[in-house]
C-alpha positions in Angstrom: -0.1 0.3 0.2 1.4 3.3 -1.2 0.9 7.0 0.1 0.8 9.0 -3.0 0.9 12.0 -1.0 4.3 11.2 -1.2 4.6 12.6 -4.8 4.3 16.4 -5.3 1.7 16.1 -8.4 -0.6 14.9 -6.0 -0.6 17.3 -3.3 -3.0 19.5 -6.4 -6.0 17.2 -5.6 -8.2 17.7 -2.6 -8.1 15.4 0.7 -11.7 14.0 -0.9 -10.0 12.9 -4.0 -7.1 11.7 -2.7 -9.5 9.2 -0.5 -10.5 7.8 -3.6 -7.7 7.0 -5.1 -7.2 3.0 -5.5 -4.3 2.8 -8.1 -2.1 5.6 -9.5 1.3 6.3 -11.6 3.4 9.2 -11.5 4.5 9.5 -15.1 6.5 12.3 -17.6 9.4 13.8 -18.4 9.2 15.8 -15.4 7.1 13.9 -13.3 4.4 16.4 -13.9 1.7 14.2 -15.3 -0.6 11.2 -13.7 -3.3 9.5 -14.1 -5.5 7.1 -11.3 -8.3 5.1 -10.9 -10.6 5.5 -8.2 -12.4 3.0 -5.6 -15.5 2.7 -8.3 -13.4 2.1 -11.3 -13.7 5.7 -12.7 -10.2 7.0 -14.4 -9.0 10.2 -14.6 -5.9 12.1 -15.5 -4.1 15.1 -14.9 -0.8 17.1 -15.1 1.4 19.5 -17.9 -0.3 17.1 -20.5 3.5 17.0 -22.7 2.6 15.6 -26.0 -0.5 14.8 -25.2 -0.2 12.1 -22.8 -2.8 12.7 -20.9 -4.8 11.0 -23.6 -7.8 13.7 -23.4 -7.3 14.1 -27.2 -6.0 17.3 -26.6 -2.6 19.2 -25.5 -4.0 21.0 -22.7 -2.7 20.9 -19.1 -5.3 20.4 -16.5 -4.8 21.1 -12.6 -8.5 19.9 -12.4 -8.9 15.7 -12.9 -10.7 15.2 -16.7 -12.5 11.7 -16.5 -11.4 9.5 -19.6 -14.5 7.9 -20.2 -13.1 5.2 -23.1 -10.8 3.3 -19.7 -13.6 3.9 -17.0 -14.8 0.4 -15.8 -12.2 -1.7 -17.1 -10.4 -3.0 -14.4 -7.0 -1.3 -15.2 -4.1 -3.6 -14.4 -1.0 -1.8 -15.0 0.4 1.4 -16.7 4.0 2.3 -18.6 5.0 5.0 -19.8 7.8 5.8 -23.0 9.9 9.2 -22.8 9.1 9.2 -26.5 6.5 9.9 -25.0 3.9 7.6 -25.2 1.6 5.7 -22.8 0.6 1.6 -22.8 -1.9 0.2 -20.8 -3.5 -3.0 -20.1 -6.8 -4.2 -17.8 -7.7 -7.3 -16.2 -10.2 -8.6 -19.0 -10.0 -9.6 -22.6 -9.7 -6.3 -23.7 -6.0 -6.3 -24.9 -3.5 -3.2 -24.3 -4.5 0.7 -24.7 -2.0 3.0 -26.2 -1.8 6.6 -27.0 1.1 9.4 -27.8 3.8 10.2 -29.6 4.4 7.1 -32.7 7.3 7.8 -34.7 8.6 4.4 -34.5 5.2 2.4 -34.5 5.1 2.6 -30.5 1.8 2.9 -30.3 1.3 -0.4 -32.4 -1.2 0.7 -35.0 0.7 -0.1 -38.1 1.4 3.0 -38.8 3.4 6.3 -37.3 0.5 8.4 -36.8 0.4 10.1 -33.6 -2.2 8.8 -31.2 -3.7 11.5 -28.8 -6.7 9.0 -27.2 -6.5 5.3 -25.6 -6.5 3.1 -28.9 -6.7 -1.0 -28.7 -3.7 -2.5 -30.0 -5.2 -5.1 -32.2 -3.3 -7.4 -34.7 -2.2 -10.2 -33.0 -2.8 -9.2 -29.7 -6.6 -8.5 -29.6 -8.1 -12.3 -28.6 -4.7 -12.5 -26.0 -4.8 -12.1 -22.6 -2.0 -9.7 -21.7 -0.6 -9.6 -17.7 2.1 -7.2 -18.3 3.4 -4.5 -20.3 6.4 -2.1 -20.4 7.6 1.3 -22.0 11.1 1.8 -23.5 11.8 5.4 -24.9 10.2 4.8 -28.2 9.6 0.8 -27.8 6.8 -1.5 -25.8 6.7 -4.5 -24.5 3.9 -7.0 -23.6 4.0 -10.2 -22.0 1.0 -13.0 -22.4 -0.4 -15.0 -19.5 0.8 -17.9 -21.2 4.7 -16.8 -21.1 4.6 -15.2 -24.8 6.9 -12.2 -25.6 5.4 -9.6 -28.1 7.6 -6.0 -28.7 6.9 -3.1 -31.2 8.2 0.2 -32.0 11.7 1.6 -32.0 15.0 -1.2 -32.6 17.7 0.7 -32.7 19.5 -0.8 -30.2 18.0 -4.5 -30.3 15.5 -3.5 -27.5 12.8 -5.6 -29.1 14.9 -8.8 -28.4 14.0 -9.8 -32.1 17.8 -10.4 -33.5 17.6 -7.3 -35.9 17.5 -3.4 -35.6 14.4 -3.1 -37.7 11.6 -1.3 -36.5 8.3 -2.4 -35.9 4.7 -0.9 -36.6 2.8 -3.8 -35.0 3.5 -6.1 -32.4 6.3 -9.6 -33.2 6.6 -12.3 -30.5 9.9 -12.5 -29.5 10.6 -16.2 -30.8 14.3 -16.5 -28.7 12.0 -16.9 -25.7 9.9 -19.8 -27.0 11.4 -22.2 -24.9 10.6 -20.3 -21.6 7.6 -19.2 -19.8 7.8 -15.3 -19.0 6.1 -13.6 -16.1 7.5 -10.4 -15.7 8.6 -7.7 -18.9 10.1 -4.3 -17.9 11.5 -1.4 -20.0 14.6 1.1 -19.3 15.2 3.7 -21.9 16.7 1.3 -24.2 17.0 -2.0 -23.2 14.8 -4.9 -21.4 14.4 -7.4 -19.3 12.3 -10.6 -18.7 11.8 -12.5 -15.6 10.5 -16.2 -16.2 8.7 -18.2 -14.2 11.4 -20.3 -12.8 13.2 -17.4 -11.8 15.6 -16.9 -14.7 16.7 -13.4 -15.9 17.4 -12.5 -19.2 18.3 -8.7 -20.8 18.7 -7.5 -24.5 19.6 -3.6 -25.9 21.2 -0.8 -25.5 24.2 -1.6 -22.6 26.5 1.9 -22.8 26.1 1.6 -18.7 26.6 -2.1 -18.4 22.6 -2.1 -17.7 22.3 -5.0 -19.4 24.5 -7.0 -16.2 26.8 -9.2 -18.8 29.8 -7.5 -17.2 30.5 -5.6 -20.7 29.1 -3.1 -22.9 27.9 -4.3 -25.8 24.4 -4.0 -27.3 22.7 -7.2 -27.7 20.1 -8.0 -30.6 18.6 -11.2 -28.6 17.8 -12.1 -24.8 20.8 -13.6 -23.0 20.7 -14.9 -19.4 22.1 -13.2 -16.7 22.6 -13.6 -13.0 23.2 -16.9 -13.6 25.3 -17.9 -10.2 22.7 -15.7 -7.9 19.7 -16.9 -6.0 16.4 -17.0 -7.5 14.9 -13.8 -8.6 11.3 -12.7 -8.3 11.4 -9.4 -9.1 12.7 -7.4 -11.8 12.5 -3.4 -12.5 13.3 -0.9 -14.9 12.4 2.9 -15.4 11.7 4.7 -19.0 14.2 7.7 -17.9 17.0 5.7 -16.4 19.6 3.2 -18.0 19.1 1.2 -14.9 18.3 -2.2 -13.7 17.0 -3.7 -10.7 16.6 -7.1 -9.1 15.2 -8.6 -6.2 15.8 -12.2 -5.0 14.1 -15.1 -3.1 16.4 -14.2 0.1 15.4 -10.5 -0.3 18.4 -9.2 -1.6 18.1 -6.2 -3.7 20.8 -5.9 -6.5 21.1 -3.2 -9.3 23.6 -2.2 -11.9 23.8 0.1 -15.2 24.1 3.7 -14.8 24.3 4.3 -10.9 24.8 8.1 -10.1 27.0 9.0 -13.1 28.8 5.4 -12.7 28.7 2.7 -15.1 28.1 -1.1 -13.3 28.4 -3.6 -15.6 27.7 -6.3 -13.4 24.7 -6.8 -11.1 25.5 -5.1 -7.7 24.3 -6.2 -3.9 22.8 -3.0 -2.3 21.5 -2.5 1.3 17.9 -1.4 -0.2 14.8 -3.4 0.7 12.6 -3.5 -2.2 13.5 -2.2 -6.0 11.3 0.9 -6.0 13.7 2.2 -3.3 16.3 2.0 -6.5 14.6 4.7 -8.8 13.6 6.3 -5.7 17.3 7.2 -4.9 18.5 7.0 -8.2 16.1 8.1 -10.7 15.5 11.5 -12.2 12.9 12.6 -12.0 11.0 10.8 -9.4 8.4 9.1 -11.5 6.8 5.4 -10.4 8.0 2.7 -12.3 4.8 0.4 -11.9 1.5 1.3 -11.5 1.3 2.2 -7.8 -1.4 0.1 -5.3 -3.0 1.9 -2.8 -5.6 -0.3 -1.7 -6.9 -0.2 1.6 -6.2 -3.0 3.9 -8.6 -4.2 6.5 -5.0 -5.6 8.0 -3.6 -4.0 10.8 -0.1 -4.4 12.6 0.9 -5.9 15.7 2.0 -2.0 16.4 -1.2 -0.5 15.3 -3.4 -3.4 16.8 -2.0 -2.5 20.2 -2.5 1.1 19.7 -6.2 0.6 19.2 -6.5 -1.5 22.1 -5.5 1.3 24.8 -8.2 1.9 27.3 -10.1 -0.4 25.6 -13.3 -2.0 28.2 -13.5 -4.7 25.9 -10.5 -6.3 25.8 -8.5 -5.4 29.1 -8.1 -7.2 32.1 -7.1 -4.5 34.7 -7.9 -1.2 35.2 -5.9 1.8 37.0 -8.0 4.6 39.5 -6.2 7.8 39.2 -8.2 11.3 40.8 -11.5 9.3 40.2 -11.0 8.2 37.0 -10.6 5.2 35.1 -7.9 3.7 32.7 -8.3 0.1 31.3 -5.3 -1.8 30.2 -3.9 -5.7 29.2 -1.6 -6.9 32.3 0.5 -8.8 29.8 0.9 -5.6 27.6 2.4 -3.9 30.3 4.9 -7.0 31.9 6.0 -6.9 28.2 6.3 -3.8 28.2 7.9 -2.2 31.6 10.0 -3.9 34.0 8.3 -2.0 37.4 5.2 -4.5 36.2 7.0 -7.1 35.3 7.8 -7.2 39.2 4.8 -6.0 40.1 2.7 -8.8 38.5 4.5 -11.7 40.6 2.3 -14.4 42.3 3.6 -13.0 45.8 2.5 -9.5 45.1 -0.9 -8.3 46.3 -1.3 -6.1 43.0 -1.6 -9.2 41.0 -4.8 -10.5 42.0 -6.4 -6.6 42.2 -8.6 -5.5 39.4 -8.4 -2.6 40.2 -5.4 -0.2 41.5 -5.4 2.8 42.7 -2.6 5.3 42.1 -2.1 8.6 44.3 1.2 9.6 43.6 0.7 10.8 40.2 -1.9 12.6 38.3 -4.2 11.2 36.2 -2.8 13.4 32.8 0.8 12.1 34.2 -0.4 8.3 34.6 -2.6 7.7 31.2 0.7 9.2 29.3 2.6 6.9 30.8 0.4 3.9 29.9 -0.1 5.5 26.4 3.4 5.4 26.1 3.5 1.7 26.6 1.3 1.2 24.0 2.6 3.1 21.6 5.8 4.5 22.0 4.8 7.7 21.8 4.1 10.6 24.2 1.6 13.9 23.9 1.7 16.1 27.0 2.6 20.1 27.5 5.8 20.8 28.9 4.5 21.0 32.5 2.9 17.6 32.5 6.1 16.7 31.0 8.0 17.2 34.0 5.7 15.2 35.6 6.1 12.1 33.4 9.6 13.0 33.9 9.4 12.2 37.4 7.7 9.1 36.9 10.4 7.8 34.3 12.6 8.2 36.8 10.9 6.6 39.4 10.3 3.6 37.2 13.9 3.5 35.4 11.9 4.0 32.1 15.6 5.6 30.6 13.7 6.2 26.7 10.7 7.6 28.6 13.3 10.0 30.2 14.9 11.2 26.9 10.9 11.8 25.5 10.1 14.1 28.3 13.3 16.3 28.1 12.8 16.9 24.4 9.3 17.5 24.8 10.6 20.1 27.5 13.2 21.7 25.7 11.4 22.1 22.6 8.6 23.7 25.3 10.4 26.0 27.2 9.1 30.0 27.6 10.3 32.5 29.4 6.9 32.2 31.7 7.8 28.2 32.5 11.7 28.4 32.4 12.8 28.5 36.0 9.7 26.0 36.7 11.1 23.5 34.4 14.6 24.7 35.9 14.4 23.6 39.5 12.1 20.2 38.4 15.0 19.0 36.3 17.1 19.8 39.8 14.3 17.9 41.8 14.7 15.1 39.3 18.2 14.7 38.8 18.0 15.2 35.0 21.3 17.2 34.6 21.4 17.3 30.9 18.4 19.3 31.0 19.1 21.2 34.1 22.0 22.1 32.0 19.4 23.1 29.3 17.0 25.3 31.4 19.9 27.0 33.5 21.4 28.5 30.0 18.1 29.6 28.5 17.5 31.3 31.7 20.5 33.5 31.3 20.1 34.1 28.1 16.7 35.7 28.8 17.8 36.5 32.5 15.7 40.0 32.5 12.1 38.3 31.8 12.6 35.2 33.8 13.4 37.2 37.3 10.5 39.0 36.6 8.0 35.8 36.7 6.3 34.8 39.3 8.2 31.3 39.5 11.6 33.0 39.9 10.2 34.7 43.1 8.1 31.7 44.3 10.8 29.4 44.3 12.4 27.7 47.7 15.6 29.9 49.0 18.6 27.3 48.3 17.5 26.8 45.2 17.2 30.0 44.5 20.9 31.1 46.2 22.5 28.1 44.2 20.8 29.6 41.0 21.9 33.3 41.3 25.2 31.5 42.8 25.6 29.8 39.2 24.7 32.7 37.5 27.5 34.8 39.2 29.8 32.3 38.3 29.2 32.9 34.9 29.1 36.0 34.7 25.4 36.8 34.3 25.2 39.4 36.6 27.8 41.5 35.0 27.2 45.3 33.3 
């Protein structure tokens, strides 16, 4: 599941429009065009409309999403963009493939070189076949069928169609060299192609100026060659129309990349520290386009962390209550034992608390204790600086060092002239040396204002004397 809000172009949409999106793709030479599918299977496009690639039939830019009626209800499965530019799109049904855009090399697959301003079915030999994957190079197109056959059309000057020659194709032609294998996935870079078989074998062909074929040299290939032979089984491949870069993920979760990488040519697959192929292009592709159709399906599944957060203070599932200032907080004994050493010790069979259904707390306030318990469920704290002081006291008592640091951070970020001396005295009281030093420096930097606050003059004598002595020592009272 992907948050489309991370792509700048989607900031143009309203929250309501964002919420309706189920699939999306950012494309274009400057990542300034987008297509998305809503939850009721309507298709919209918006953006710069460079060379008619929005498929609206004109070259008008639009900040307001326009509906593509020809594609609504078609159940779009995948979408690819070629920087020529042209767009290729496949659906889940037996409609075949749709294409539109610039067509100087036949990349739209219409049988001519006339440009195509609106989505058009790629007929010829594909119209009765079930296409399961499509990909665009700069001015070339590839498709893989459900039976593992691969077809290519458009520009072939670098051999990117894998046909064994350099001849352009105005309509789809089968890649005969792959007839003995069953291809599951096909991807295209700017001028090269990768194919992955159902056995996890990886093939590459086309341009190789930057080593993007991964063969160990920079020679172009007119026909598919088996690469990554010595590596473990490949489960996913990736390439992007705007880059001479290739990526692959293996069964063990290892991500490899090769080709043009930050100005260098990597001619053999290189093991990265990345966790997914999308990250390769997020880090190395310019502009920040998506190499595949992003799924924004909203799942009911909750992670362990999300489930814990949801169940905090839930009477339905809780087996223990704390009562503070006459108010109840519902918790789960097992969670407290897992998350906190204090409670692990408390809930021993020989302790009185282990038998209780309600535990009274009188040494801390309700907001402070609630924030502490909520921290055990969420790892976060949401308190004003003044209350964070009380939580700092609790964290010190319960030896919760991470919570102590979080409280100190809240206090540091929330310090003001009015509360600075109160926070300073609290830091002294709770033996928080780092925080004490921070508050002291703030008081010195704003000494005139701080000494005029009620908190300064209400402070107990010894602490006030200690502060004045320390301030004098660092020259705060000199003219």
